C-alpha positions in Angstrom: 101.3 93.2 135.2 102.2 97.1 134.1 105.7 95.0 132.9 103.2 92.8 130.7 101.4 94.8 129.4 104.0 97.1 127.9 105.2 94.4 126.5 102.6 93.6 124.8 102.5 97.3 123.2 105.9 96.9 122.2 105.1 93.4 121.0 101.9 94.6 119.1 103.7 97.3 116.8 107.0 96.2 116.1 105.2 92.6 114.8 104.5 93.7 111.8 106.3 96.5 110.8 109.8 95.9 109.5 111.8 97.0 112.8 111.9 93.7 115.0 109.9 92.7 117.3 112.5 90.4 119.1 115.2 93.1 119.0 112.7 95.5 120.9 111.4 93.3 123.5 115.2 92.6 124.0 116.3 96.0 124.0 113.1 97.4 126.2 113.7 94.7 128.7 116.7 95.0 129.3 116.9 99.6 128.9 114.3 98.8 131.6 115.2 96.0 133.7 112.3 94.0 133.4 111.5 90.8 134.9 108.0 89.7 132.8 110.9 89.6 129.7 111.4 85.5 128.9 111.2 83.3 126.1 108.1 81.7 127.2 106.7 85.5 127.6 107.7 86.7 124.4 106.4 83.3 122.7 103.3 84.4 124.1 103.4 88.0 123.1 103.9 86.3 120.0 100.7 84.2 119.5 98.4 87.2 120.4 100.2 88.4 117.2 99.4 85.2 115.3 95.5 85.4 116.8 95.3 89.2 115.0 96.5 88.1 111.6 94.3 84.7 112.0 91.4 86.9 112.6 92.0 90.3 110.2 92.2 87.2 107.5 90.0 85.2 108.5 87.7 86.3 105.4 90.8 84.8 102.9 91.4 82.1 105.3 88.4 80.6 105.4 87.7 81.0 101.6 89.9 77.8 101.1 88.9 76.5 98.0 89.7 79.0 95.7 93.0 79.9 97.8 94.3 76.8 98.0 97.1 78.2 95.8 98.0 80.7 97.6 97.5 78.7 100.8 100.4 76.4 99.5 102.7 78.7 98.3 102.5 80.5 101.6 103.0 77.1 104.0 106.2 76.1 101.3 107.5 79.1 101.6 107.4 79.0 105.9 108.9 75.4 106.3 112.6 76.6 105.7 112.2 79.3 109.1 110.2 76.7 111.0 112.5 74.0 110.4 115.8 75.8 111.7 113.8 77.3 114.0 112.8 73.9 115.7 117.1 73.2 115.3 118.0 76.5 117.0 115.4 75.4 119.9 116.4 72.1 120.1 120.8 73.1 120.5 119.2 75.6 122.7 121.1 78.2 120.0 118.7 81.1 120.5 120.0 83.0 124.0 123.7 83.0 121.7 121.5 85.5 118.9 120.4 88.2 121.7 122.9 90.0 122.5 122.8 93.6 121.7 126.0 93.8 120.3 123.7 91.0 117.5 121.4 93.5 117.4 122.6 96.8 116.5 124.0 95.7 113.7 121.2 93.3 112.7 118.9 96.7 112.8 121.2 99.0 111.2 121.9 96.3 108.0 119.1 95.2 107.2 117.8 98.8 107.2 119.9 99.7 104.2 118.9 96.6 102.8 115.2 98.0 103.4 116.1 101.3 101.8 116.6 99.7 99.0 114.4 97.6 98.3 112.3 99.7 98.5 114.0 101.8 95.5 112.9 99.2 93.3 110.3 100.1 90.6 107.3 98.2 91.5 104.3 96.1 89.0 103.7 92.3 90.7 100.3 91.6 92.5 100.1 88.7 94.9 97.1 87.0 93.0 98.7 87.7 89.4 102.5 87.4 90.7 103.3 84.9 93.5 104.2 81.7 91.9 106.8 78.9 93.2 109.6 80.9 92.8 108.4 84.1 94.9 107.4 81.5 97.5 111.1 79.4 98.1 113.2 82.7 97.3 111.1 84.4 99.8 111.3 81.5 102.4 114.9 80.8 102.2 115.8 84.1 103.1 113.1 84.9 106.2 115.5 82.2 108.1 117.3 85.1 108.7 114.9 86.4 110.6 115.6 83.8 113.4 118.4 86.9 114.2 117.4 89.2 116.0 117.1 92.7 114.6 116.4 91.2 110.9 112.9 91.8 111.1 110.8 89.2 109.8 108.8 91.5 108.5 111.6 93.6 107.0 113.0 90.5 105.3 110.2 89.2 103.4 108.8 92.9 102.4 112.5 93.4 101.5 112.2 90.5 99.3 108.7 91.0 97.7 109.7 94.7 97.0 113.0 92.9 95.1 111.0 90.7 93.2 108.8 93.8 92.1 105.5 93.6 94.4 104.0 97.3 94.8 104.5 97.4 98.9 100.8 97.1 100.5 101.2 93.5 98.0 104.5 93.1 99.5 103.4 93.3 103.3 100.2 91.7 102.7 102.7 89.0 102.0 104.2 89.3 105.1 101.2 88.9 106.8 100.3 86.0 105.8 103.6 84.4 105.6 103.8 85.1 109.6 100.7 82.2 109.8 102.6 79.4 110.1 105.5 80.6 112.0 103.6 82.2 114.8 101.2 79.6 115.0 103.7 77.4 115.5 105.2 79.1 118.5 102.4 79.3 119.9 101.4 76.1 119.7 105.5 75.8 121.1 103.8 77.8 124.0 100.7 76.4 124.6 103.1 72.8 125.4 105.4 75.0 127.7 102.7 76.4 129.7 100.7 73.1 130.2 103.8 71.6 131.6 104.7 74.3 133.9 101.3 73.8 135.8 101.6 77.4 137.1 98.2 78.8 137.6 100.1 82.6 138.0 101.9 81.9 135.0 98.9 81.0 133.1 96.8 84.2 133.6 101.1 86.2 132.9 101.1 84.5 129.8 97.1 85.0 128.7 97.1 88.6 129.6 100.2 88.6 127.3 98.0 86.5 124.6 95.0 89.1 124.8 96.8 92.4 124.7 99.7 92.0 122.2 96.2 90.6 120.2 94.7 94.1 119.9 97.7 96.1 119.6 98.4 93.5 116.4 95.1 93.8 115.3 96.1 97.5 115.0 98.7 97.8 113.9 98.0 95.1 110.6 94.9 97.6 109.7 97.1 101.0 109.6 100.2 99.7 108.4 98.4 98.8 105.3 97.0 102.2 104.7 100.1 103.4 105.6 101.9 101.5 102.7 99.1 102.2 100.1 100.5 106.4 100.7 104.1 106.3 101.8 107.1 105.0 101.4 109.6 102.6 103.7 111.9 106.0 104.1 110.3 106.8 108.4 111.0 102.8 109.2 114.8 103.0 107.5 116.0 106.3 108.7 114.5 104.9 112.6 116.8 101.1 112.1 119.9 103.0 110.9 119.7 105.5 114.1 118.7 103.0 116.7 121.5 100.6 114.6 124.3 103.6 115.2 123.4 103.7 119.0 123.0 100.4 120.1 126.9 99.7 117.8 128.4 102.7 118.7 126.7 103.2 122.6 125.6 100.1 124.0 127.9 97.1 122.6 
């Protein structure tokens, strides 16, 4: 349970900031020889984050009539990632993308992209400027987040910044886009748990979801506040340092 709790902290903190939660789950598990890190636990941790984002934006989600256009665009933008994610699972290709070498290079390269995107002059807001074109562009580039190290939040925030959305607005777009993706992952996990019919595994996964929910909720709240006052530079520096260490010392 201690391992799962630590993985929940890592997931909750890294899912919504631009550093890649999947990469950090893999790295920490390899570094400390965690036995609990596997695809099912990984998925449970992501479902906890899904529950957190739904809870945080519950008022907006319930107000479906007023936001129906935004909901349509969010779902449309999520379809490419859901489709290619399904293909990776069915073709059993996910494990091929979880190497330290791949994580090192994606962490470094997409850290640079995050930096360049954050230099853009911004003026756009979701309420007036998030249209079909933005949804398609962000949705297509979000496919890259299936590779550990790219970071789903990182690539969506970077793309939104290139499209001239303000930092906090770009983060909100990233949060909204996480709902269909993380929701699909969560339902996939529930099916696997039912099939396993293993009480111990069920308890571990439920604990993982609850702990991940708590830490994800805290991260969402304070990350939005952070972006209202500061740039992405601290995340860029972190990604560059981590990427260089992984490439030259662990791959």
